[in-house]
C-alpha beads as a LAMMPS data file, in Angstrom:
LAMMPS data file: protein, C-alpha beads

363 atoms
362 bonds

1 atom types
1 bond types

-500.0 500.0 xlo xhi
-500.0 500.0 ylo yhi
-500.0 500.0 zlo zhi

Masses

1 110.0

Atoms # bond

1 1 1 -13.038 -25.254 -19.133
2 1 1 -13.999 -24.952 -15.396
3 1 1 -12.057 -28.228 -14.257
4 1 1 -8.659 -26.924 -15.473
5 1 1 -9.354 -23.633 -13.499
6 1 1 -12.350 -24.600 -10.971
7 1 1 -11.442 -21.768 -8.423
8 1 1 -11.795 -19.385 -11.641
9 1 1 -15.604 -20.606 -11.704
10 1 1 -16.193 -20.047 -7.498
11 1 1 -15.022 -16.790 -8.149
12 1 1 -17.232 -15.906 -11.110
13 1 1 -20.378 -17.297 -9.220
14 1 1 -19.063 -15.016 -6.538
15 1 1 -18.580 -12.215 -8.562
16 1 1 -22.763 -12.620 -9.790
17 1 1 -24.107 -12.963 -6.336
18 1 1 -22.358 -10.124 -4.803
19 1 1 -23.864 -8.325 -7.902
20 1 1 -27.319 -9.435 -6.615
21 1 1 -26.771 -8.377 -3.288
22 1 1 -25.924 -4.994 -4.223
23 1 1 -28.608 -4.304 -6.373
24 1 1 -30.936 -4.967 -3.472
25 1 1 -32.536 -1.624 -1.515
26 1 1 -31.939 -2.634 1.359
27 1 1 -27.702 -3.301 0.888
28 1 1 -27.669 -0.099 -1.778
29 1 1 -28.939 2.120 1.279
30 1 1 -26.349 0.719 3.495
31 1 1 -22.711 2.792 2.956
32 1 1 -20.994 0.509 5.070
33 1 1 -22.074 -2.838 3.413
34 1 1 -21.508 -1.153 0.653
35 1 1 -18.109 -0.413 0.544
36 1 1 -17.011 -3.897 1.753
37 1 1 -19.138 -5.722 -0.675
38 1 1 -17.675 -2.896 -3.376
39 1 1 -14.356 -3.709 -1.938
40 1 1 -14.984 -7.556 -2.812
41 1 1 -16.403 -7.043 -5.713
42 1 1 -13.434 -4.698 -7.630
43 1 1 -11.315 -7.725 -6.307
44 1 1 -13.059 -10.704 -8.166
45 1 1 -12.899 -8.159 -11.525
46 1 1 -9.430 -8.732 -12.437
47 1 1 -10.110 -12.911 -11.695
48 1 1 -13.461 -12.672 -13.481
49 1 1 -11.990 -10.588 -16.454
50 1 1 -8.847 -12.995 -16.997
51 1 1 -11.180 -15.868 -16.734
52 1 1 -13.414 -14.453 -19.231
53 1 1 -10.766 -13.652 -21.521
54 1 1 -9.261 -17.185 -21.245
55 1 1 -12.299 -18.745 -21.986
56 1 1 -13.265 -16.770 -25.240
57 1 1 -10.030 -17.296 -26.354
58 1 1 -10.164 -21.067 -25.856
59 1 1 -13.509 -21.370 -27.198
60 1 1 -13.143 -19.564 -30.314
61 1 1 -9.749 -21.438 -30.778
62 1 1 -11.260 -24.940 -30.883
63 1 1 -14.057 -23.219 -32.750
64 1 1 -11.521 -22.345 -35.515
65 1 1 -9.475 -25.739 -35.380
66 1 1 -12.405 -27.225 -36.072
67 1 1 -13.549 -25.679 -39.438
68 1 1 -9.715 -25.311 -40.482
69 1 1 -9.947 -28.428 -42.796
70 1 1 -12.280 -26.886 -44.569
71 1 1 -11.643 -22.859 -44.914
72 1 1 -7.800 -22.507 -44.871
73 1 1 -8.415 -18.644 -43.403
74 1 1 -9.800 -20.236 -39.688
75 1 1 -6.564 -22.666 -39.909
76 1 1 -4.432 -19.044 -39.775
77 1 1 -7.237 -17.935 -36.907
78 1 1 -6.366 -20.827 -34.951
79 1 1 -2.713 -20.631 -35.127
80 1 1 -3.339 -16.761 -34.129
81 1 1 -5.538 -17.554 -31.126
82 1 1 -3.067 -20.640 -30.029
83 1 1 -0.084 -18.219 -29.897
84 1 1 -2.663 -15.802 -27.746
85 1 1 -3.579 -18.636 -24.816
86 1 1 -0.388 -18.810 -23.333
87 1 1 -0.803 -15.528 -21.900
88 1 1 -4.038 -15.307 -21.797
89 1 1 -3.529 -18.746 -19.222
90 1 1 -0.570 -17.225 -17.380
91 1 1 -2.539 -13.620 -16.641
92 1 1 -5.428 -16.516 -15.207
93 1 1 -3.083 -18.015 -12.872
94 1 1 -1.133 -14.791 -11.613
95 1 1 -4.634 -13.699 -10.640
96 1 1 -5.551 -16.567 -8.650
97 1 1 -2.902 -16.027 -6.583
98 1 1 -4.263 -15.148 -3.165
99 1 1 -3.276 -11.651 -2.877
100 1 1 -2.666 -9.259 0.413
101 1 1 -6.558 -8.850 2.070
102 1 1 -5.569 -5.564 2.570
103 1 1 -4.394 -4.458 -0.735
104 1 1 -7.384 -2.125 -1.454
105 1 1 -7.437 -0.631 1.835
106 1 1 -5.756 3.049 2.694
107 1 1 -2.596 3.395 4.094
108 1 1 -1.150 5.021 7.358
109 1 1 2.460 6.404 6.727
110 1 1 5.310 7.803 9.488
111 1 1 8.190 9.239 8.607
112 1 1 10.864 9.494 11.633
113 1 1 13.987 11.607 11.109
114 1 1 16.815 8.778 12.165
115 1 1 20.439 9.390 12.557
116 1 1 21.937 12.409 11.195
117 1 1 20.347 15.321 13.309
118 1 1 19.053 18.326 11.111
119 1 1 20.393 16.697 7.737
120 1 1 17.969 13.678 8.823
121 1 1 14.948 16.328 9.161
122 1 1 15.634 17.995 6.140
123 1 1 15.701 14.260 4.016
124 1 1 12.523 13.100 5.684
125 1 1 11.004 16.541 4.768
126 1 1 11.657 15.682 1.044
127 1 1 10.253 12.100 2.090
128 1 1 7.611 13.944 2.425
129 1 1 7.540 15.503 -0.574
130 1 1 7.892 13.032 -2.246
131 1 1 5.246 10.887 -0.942
132 1 1 2.429 13.659 -1.578
133 1 1 3.790 14.409 -4.732
134 1 1 3.344 10.718 -5.631
135 1 1 -0.426 10.466 -4.126
136 1 1 -1.589 13.419 -6.465
137 1 1 0.075 11.804 -9.784
138 1 1 -2.011 8.660 -8.742
139 1 1 -5.481 10.917 -7.411
140 1 1 -4.631 10.062 -4.040
141 1 1 -5.922 12.570 -1.072
142 1 1 -3.226 13.224 1.614
143 1 1 -4.273 14.117 5.322
144 1 1 -1.304 15.174 7.772
145 1 1 -2.041 13.488 10.913
146 1 1 0.621 14.579 13.536
147 1 1 4.021 16.810 12.591
148 1 1 6.734 17.724 14.740
149 1 1 9.072 20.124 12.899
150 1 1 12.020 21.923 12.666
151 1 1 13.354 25.241 12.648
152 1 1 15.255 25.028 9.334
153 1 1 11.894 23.381 7.531
154 1 1 13.131 19.460 8.402
155 1 1 10.752 17.105 10.148
156 1 1 11.443 15.240 13.098
157 1 1 8.382 12.806 12.379
158 1 1 5.026 13.267 10.536
159 1 1 2.031 10.862 10.358
160 1 1 -0.169 10.783 6.621
161 1 1 -3.128 8.977 5.656
162 1 1 -2.873 8.543 2.135
163 1 1 -6.305 7.730 0.879
164 1 1 -8.017 6.347 -2.754
165 1 1 -11.127 8.055 -3.661
166 1 1 -13.716 5.487 -3.858
167 1 1 -14.234 1.814 -4.269
168 1 1 -10.674 0.233 -6.446
169 1 1 -9.703 -2.891 -7.423
170 1 1 -6.688 -4.155 -4.928
171 1 1 -4.321 -3.782 -8.011
172 1 1 -5.063 0.391 -7.571
173 1 1 -5.527 0.242 -4.206
174 1 1 -2.787 2.958 -1.377
175 1 1 -1.570 -0.193 0.516
176 1 1 -0.979 -2.415 -2.760
177 1 1 1.658 -0.021 -3.737
178 1 1 3.166 1.994 -0.413
179 1 1 3.191 -1.392 1.620
180 1 1 6.952 -1.942 0.115
181 1 1 8.247 1.558 1.589
182 1 1 8.476 0.525 5.004
183 1 1 11.922 0.453 6.301
184 1 1 15.145 2.449 6.661
185 1 1 15.657 5.568 3.685
186 1 1 19.277 6.577 3.725
187 1 1 20.734 9.887 1.742
188 1 1 23.877 10.702 0.769
189 1 1 24.127 14.385 -0.156
190 1 1 26.741 17.685 1.234
191 1 1 23.939 19.039 4.043
192 1 1 23.064 22.797 3.613
193 1 1 24.818 23.182 6.988
194 1 1 28.056 21.730 5.706
195 1 1 30.445 24.447 5.157
196 1 1 33.637 22.324 3.464
197 1 1 31.678 19.980 0.857
198 1 1 31.605 16.734 2.398
199 1 1 29.045 14.450 1.838
200 1 1 27.369 13.018 4.433
201 1 1 25.155 9.985 4.990
202 1 1 22.190 9.808 7.303
203 1 1 18.757 8.347 7.149
204 1 1 14.971 8.366 7.863
205 1 1 12.868 5.474 8.817
206 1 1 9.150 4.912 6.951
207 1 1 6.388 2.935 8.530
208 1 1 3.447 2.214 6.573
209 1 1 0.568 0.249 7.598
210 1 1 -3.492 -0.267 6.171
211 1 1 -5.972 1.824 7.643
212 1 1 -8.779 0.132 9.845
213 1 1 -12.582 1.099 8.573
214 1 1 -14.515 2.672 11.204
215 1 1 -16.691 -0.259 11.051
216 1 1 -14.111 -3.324 10.857
217 1 1 -15.024 -6.016 13.454
218 1 1 -11.817 -7.438 13.036
219 1 1 -10.289 -5.252 15.867
220 1 1 -12.289 -4.318 19.209
221 1 1 -10.861 -1.690 21.616
222 1 1 -12.006 -2.095 25.015
223 1 1 -11.959 1.555 26.630
224 1 1 -10.998 0.147 29.804
225 1 1 -8.040 -0.825 28.004
226 1 1 -7.206 3.117 27.400
227 1 1 -4.542 5.370 28.404
228 1 1 -6.080 8.891 27.826
229 1 1 -4.126 12.119 28.102
230 1 1 -4.775 15.476 27.031
231 1 1 -2.269 18.348 26.028
232 1 1 -1.690 21.391 23.984
233 1 1 -0.601 21.049 20.642
234 1 1 2.321 22.485 19.654
235 1 1 4.235 23.161 16.498
236 1 1 7.853 23.357 14.937
237 1 1 10.286 24.783 17.511
238 1 1 8.012 23.609 20.487
239 1 1 5.864 27.041 19.934
240 1 1 1.869 26.930 21.019
241 1 1 -0.856 26.262 17.538
242 1 1 -3.634 27.347 20.182
243 1 1 -4.226 28.143 23.617
244 1 1 -6.815 24.926 23.851
245 1 1 -5.777 21.680 25.304
246 1 1 -6.989 19.791 22.629
247 1 1 -3.921 17.221 21.539
248 1 1 -4.246 13.667 22.727
249 1 1 -2.395 11.033 23.263
250 1 1 -4.042 7.684 23.432
251 1 1 -1.859 4.687 24.857
252 1 1 -2.972 0.809 24.320
253 1 1 -2.287 -0.479 27.291
254 1 1 -1.949 -4.300 26.410
255 1 1 -0.104 -3.465 23.810
256 1 1 2.091 0.065 24.854
257 1 1 1.428 1.352 21.627
258 1 1 1.246 5.060 21.871
259 1 1 -0.785 7.718 19.204
260 1 1 -0.555 11.526 19.221
261 1 1 -3.207 13.557 17.609
262 1 1 -3.237 16.993 17.155
263 1 1 -4.108 18.559 13.543
264 1 1 -7.833 18.566 14.197
265 1 1 -9.615 21.323 15.947
266 1 1 -10.698 20.214 18.716
267 1 1 -9.811 17.408 21.518
268 1 1 -13.373 14.789 20.424
269 1 1 -11.932 15.266 16.543
270 1 1 -8.200 13.737 17.621
271 1 1 -9.508 11.613 20.117
272 1 1 -11.463 9.937 17.234
273 1 1 -8.478 10.264 14.663
274 1 1 -6.164 8.850 17.404
275 1 1 -8.753 5.886 17.779
276 1 1 -8.869 5.317 14.076
277 1 1 -4.733 5.203 13.882
278 1 1 -4.651 3.073 17.107
279 1 1 -7.141 0.244 15.434
280 1 1 -5.049 0.395 12.067
281 1 1 -2.063 -0.379 14.296
282 1 1 -3.528 -3.218 15.684
283 1 1 -5.228 -4.882 12.402
284 1 1 -1.261 -4.020 11.370
285 1 1 0.036 -6.044 14.244
286 1 1 -2.427 -9.187 13.916
287 1 1 -1.988 -9.492 9.926
288 1 1 1.942 -9.475 10.664
289 1 1 1.869 -11.803 13.039
290 1 1 -0.909 -14.236 11.136
291 1 1 1.754 -13.594 7.661
292 1 1 4.632 -14.525 9.923
293 1 1 2.863 -17.674 11.377
294 1 1 1.827 -18.656 8.081
295 1 1 5.668 -17.548 6.902
296 1 1 4.221 -16.075 3.901
297 1 1 6.662 -13.389 4.371
298 1 1 9.522 -15.127 3.983
299 1 1 8.045 -16.073 0.814
300 1 1 8.550 -12.239 -0.318
301 1 1 11.576 -11.026 -1.423
302 1 1 10.699 -7.175 -0.938
303 1 1 8.264 -6.775 2.674
304 1 1 9.833 -7.987 5.249
305 1 1 8.477 -7.504 8.740
306 1 1 12.133 -5.602 10.162
307 1 1 11.507 -2.393 9.742
308 1 1 15.195 -1.559 10.816
309 1 1 15.960 -2.818 7.555
310 1 1 18.393 -0.570 4.836
311 1 1 15.895 -0.328 1.465
312 1 1 16.883 2.212 -0.435
313 1 1 19.381 4.703 -0.990
314 1 1 19.002 8.268 -2.588
315 1 1 22.711 9.332 -4.029
316 1 1 22.150 13.170 -4.557
317 1 1 26.003 13.557 -6.099
318 1 1 25.239 11.057 -9.035
319 1 1 21.222 11.823 -8.745
320 1 1 21.308 7.973 -8.745
321 1 1 18.457 5.933 -7.172
322 1 1 18.897 2.105 -5.532
323 1 1 16.658 0.047 -4.412
324 1 1 18.248 -2.436 -2.217
325 1 1 16.172 -5.649 -2.442
326 1 1 15.927 -5.829 -6.069
327 1 1 18.475 -4.387 -7.358
328 1 1 16.677 -1.580 -9.082
329 1 1 18.890 1.479 -10.278
330 1 1 18.196 4.518 -12.150
331 1 1 19.716 8.059 -12.363
332 1 1 16.998 10.017 -12.384
333 1 1 16.728 10.807 -8.782
334 1 1 15.577 14.493 -8.813
335 1 1 12.536 13.152 -10.657
336 1 1 11.225 10.889 -8.303
337 1 1 11.832 13.027 -5.330
338 1 1 9.327 15.114 -7.399
339 1 1 7.269 12.094 -7.200
340 1 1 7.617 9.992 -10.297
341 1 1 8.001 6.976 -7.712
342 1 1 5.744 4.493 -10.034
343 1 1 9.032 2.687 -11.567
344 1 1 10.842 1.597 -8.066
345 1 1 7.618 0.797 -7.113
346 1 1 6.652 -1.362 -9.898
347 1 1 10.254 -3.105 -9.319
348 1 1 8.825 -4.449 -5.689
349 1 1 5.772 -5.168 -6.874
350 1 1 7.140 -7.467 -9.642
351 1 1 9.772 -8.932 -7.457
352 1 1 6.723 -9.915 -5.408
353 1 1 4.286 -11.480 -7.620
354 1 1 7.396 -13.802 -8.806
355 1 1 8.241 -15.009 -5.289
356 1 1 3.942 -15.650 -4.510
357 1 1 4.060 -17.063 -8.137
358 1 1 7.250 -19.493 -7.742
359 1 1 5.481 -20.575 -3.800
360 1 1 2.096 -21.239 -5.440
361 1 1 3.759 -23.681 -8.141
362 1 1 5.756 -25.159 -4.900
363 1 1 1.927 -25.989 -3.400

Bonds

1 1 1 2
2 1 2 3
3 1 3 4
4 1 4 5
5 1 5 6
6 1 6 7
7 1 7 8
8 1 8 9
9 1 9 10
10 1 10 11
11 1 11 12
12 1 12 13
13 1 13 14
14 1 14 15
15 1 15 16
16 1 16 17
17 1 17 18
18 1 18 19
19 1 19 20
20 1 20 21
21 1 21 22
22 1 22 23
23 1 23 24
24 1 24 25
25 1 25 26
26 1 26 27
27 1 27 28
28 1 28 29
29 1 29 30
30 1 30 31
31 1 31 32
32 1 32 33
33 1 33 34
34 1 34 35
35 1 35 36
36 1 36 37
37 1 37 38
38 1 38 39
39 1 39 40
40 1 40 41
41 1 41 42
42 1 42 43
43 1 43 44
44 1 44 45
45 1 45 46
46 1 46 47
47 1 47 48
48 1 48 49
49 1 49 50
50 1 50 51
51 1 51 52
52 1 52 53
53 1 53 54
54 1 54 55
55 1 55 56
56 1 56 57
57 1 57 58
58 1 58 59
59 1 59 60
60 1 60 61
61 1 61 62
62 1 62 63
63 1 63 64
64 1 64 65
65 1 65 66
66 1 66 67
67 1 67 68
68 1 68 69
69 1 69 70
70 1 70 71
71 1 71 72
72 1 72 73
73 1 73 74
74 1 74 75
75 1 75 76
76 1 76 77
77 1 77 78
78 1 78 79
79 1 79 80
80 1 80 81
81 1 81 82
82 1 82 83
83 1 83 84
84 1 84 85
85 1 85 86
86 1 86 87
87 1 87 88
88 1 88 89
89 1 89 90
90 1 90 91
91 1 91 92
92 1 92 93
93 1 93 94
94 1 94 95
95 1 95 96
96 1 96 97
97 1 97 98
98 1 98 99
99 1 99 100
100 1 100 101
101 1 101 102
102 1 102 103
103 1 103 104
104 1 104 105
105 1 105 106
106 1 106 107
107 1 107 108
108 1 108 109
109 1 109 110
110 1 110 111
111 1 111 112
112 1 112 113
113 1 113 114
114 1 114 115
115 1 115 116
116 1 116 117
117 1 117 118
118 1 118 119
119 1 119 120
120 1 120 121
121 1 121 122
122 1 122 123
123 1 123 124
124 1 124 125
125 1 125 126
126 1 126 127
127 1 127 128
128 1 128 129
129 1 129 130
130 1 130 131
131 1 131 132
132 1 132 133
133 1 133 134
134 1 134 135
135 1 135 136
136 1 136 137
137 1 137 138
138 1 138 139
139 1 139 140
140 1 140 141
141 1 141 142
142 1 142 143
143 1 143 144
144 1 144 145
145 1 145 146
146 1 146 147
147 1 147 148
148 1 148 149
149 1 149 150
150 1 150 151
151 1 151 152
152 1 152 153
153 1 153 154
154 1 154 155
155 1 155 156
156 1 156 157
157 1 157 158
158 1 158 159
159 1 159 160
160 1 160 161
161 1 161 162
162 1 162 163
163 1 163 164
164 1 164 165
165 1 165 166
166 1 166 167
167 1 167 168
168 1 168 169
169 1 169 170
170 1 170 171
171 1 171 172
172 1 172 173
173 1 173 174
174 1 174 175
175 1 175 176
176 1 176 177
177 1 177 178
178 1 178 179
179 1 179 180
180 1 180 181
181 1 181 182
182 1 182 183
183 1 183 184
184 1 184 185
185 1 185 186
186 1 186 187
187 1 187 188
188 1 188 189
189 1 189 190
190 1 190 191
191 1 191 192
192 1 192 193
193 1 193 194
194 1 194 195
195 1 195 196
196 1 196 197
197 1 197 198
198 1 198 199
199 1 199 200
200 1 200 201
201 1 201 202
202 1 202 203
203 1 203 204
204 1 204 205
205 1 205 206
206 1 206 207
207 1 207 208
208 1 208 209
209 1 209 210
210 1 210 211
211 1 211 212
212 1 212 213
213 1 213 214
214 1 214 215
215 1 215 216
216 1 216 217
217 1 217 218
218 1 218 219
219 1 219 220
220 1 220 221
221 1 221 222
222 1 222 223
223 1 223 224
224 1 224 225
225 1 225 226
226 1 226 227
227 1 227 228
228 1 228 229
229 1 229 230
230 1 230 231
231 1 231 232
232 1 232 233
233 1 233 234
234 1 234 235
235 1 235 236
236 1 236 237
237 1 237 238
238 1 238 239
239 1 239 240
240 1 240 241
241 1 241 242
242 1 242 243
243 1 243 244
244 1 244 245
245 1 245 246
246 1 246 247
247 1 247 248
248 1 248 249
249 1 249 250
250 1 250 251
251 1 251 252
252 1 252 253
253 1 253 254
254 1 254 255
255 1 255 256
256 1 256 257
257 1 257 258
258 1 258 259
259 1 259 260
260 1 260 261
261 1 261 262
262 1 262 263
263 1 263 264
264 1 264 265
265 1 265 266
266 1 266 267
267 1 267 268
268 1 268 269
269 1 269 270
270 1 270 271
271 1 271 272
272 1 272 273
273 1 273 274
274 1 274 275
275 1 275 276
276 1 276 277
277 1 277 278
278 1 278 279
279 1 279 280
280 1 280 281
281 1 281 282
282 1 282 283
283 1 283 284
284 1 284 285
285 1 285 286
286 1 286 287
287 1 287 288
288 1 288 289
289 1 289 290
290 1 290 291
291 1 291 292
292 1 292 293
293 1 293 294
294 1 294 295
295 1 295 296
296 1 296 297
297 1 297 298
298 1 298 299
299 1 299 300
300 1 300 301
301 1 301 302
302 1 302 303
303 1 303 304
304 1 304 305
305 1 305 306
306 1 306 307
307 1 307 308
308 1 308 309
309 1 309 310
310 1 310 311
311 1 311 312
312 1 312 313
313 1 313 314
314 1 314 315
315 1 315 316
316 1 316 317
317 1 317 318
318 1 318 319
319 1 319 320
320 1 320 321
321 1 321 322
322 1 322 323
323 1 323 324
324 1 324 325
325 1 325 326
326 1 326 327
327 1 327 328
328 1 328 329
329 1 329 330
330 1 330 331
331 1 331 332
332 1 332 333
333 1 333 334
334 1 334 335
335 1 335 336
336 1 336 337
337 1 337 338
338 1 338 339
339 1 339 340
340 1 340 341
341 1 341 342
342 1 342 343
343 1 343 344
344 1 344 345
345 1 345 346
346 1 346 347
347 1 347 348
348 1 348 349
349 1 349 350
350 1 350 351
351 1 351 352
352 1 352 353
353 1 353 354
354 1 354 355
355 1 355 356
356 1 356 357
357 1 357 358
358 1 358 359
359 1 359 360
360 1 360 361
361 1 361 362
362 1 362 363
């Protein structure tokens, strides 16, 4: 068994080693260390569970086969176990395919109104509500970090942090599901501002990237590389939110990345939040460059580095939603916009897993 799946045996050994580390008092009292070990432990648990299931089935099958000549009941048992082995083997093989190392991370999402004026801003607001309600269904928290609205209640642009509660397995991580949402979302409907009843097409762009941990040592930012501007917070229509200069605009000079933060109550809090988002952006940029160099992205049918790619259409007259990457189509748009998004996301996950499995078979 160990010779058939040596990588699984290695994972089991690492899993038990991590459990021993986590039981040490000096580690248990260090939240940052526990979080990192807990994330890796959750990642390995999927492999360990699949490996143990397959090994138990295989051992039971060999034992039943050996006893089959003496007892017909064992012959029947051997046939049943033999029938279950291929599925268990495939689950283990799938579990061993390297996952996106960021799957267990939380996520920063930006939604920006595109072409279409006020209608595009209203649609961006619809997307914000859709993702907020989806997060609620998953038991995740949503924190609006910055938002610029319109007089009619639309959203010009908004940035939100979506976070899981506690340590989760990679498959249940926020990034594992929401990483497929980046791209252009197109809407077809009769705008509230349209008096002739004509259907209009507009769009909103979504950008997602995994959130970096405060103690993440993969990205280091030199304070000398930062240009920080302080300004007064503003709300919908440019109105002042408060009378203090608490909003922060942080520019990373080497890359030109700009992060603005105004939703916290103090300049210090906004500065800390902006730095965290900047760190997350730099981490995402680093991982995208590594993935592109390794050609990993080209093997995925659903994730693209091209943020201008149209990924989904929301057709209101027909109550239809279409994912253009997987050809997923359903006529429950009203439910999807209310947060019932899982079936759409699952189509992306399944297509991505199939592509990674096919690539693994070639290697």
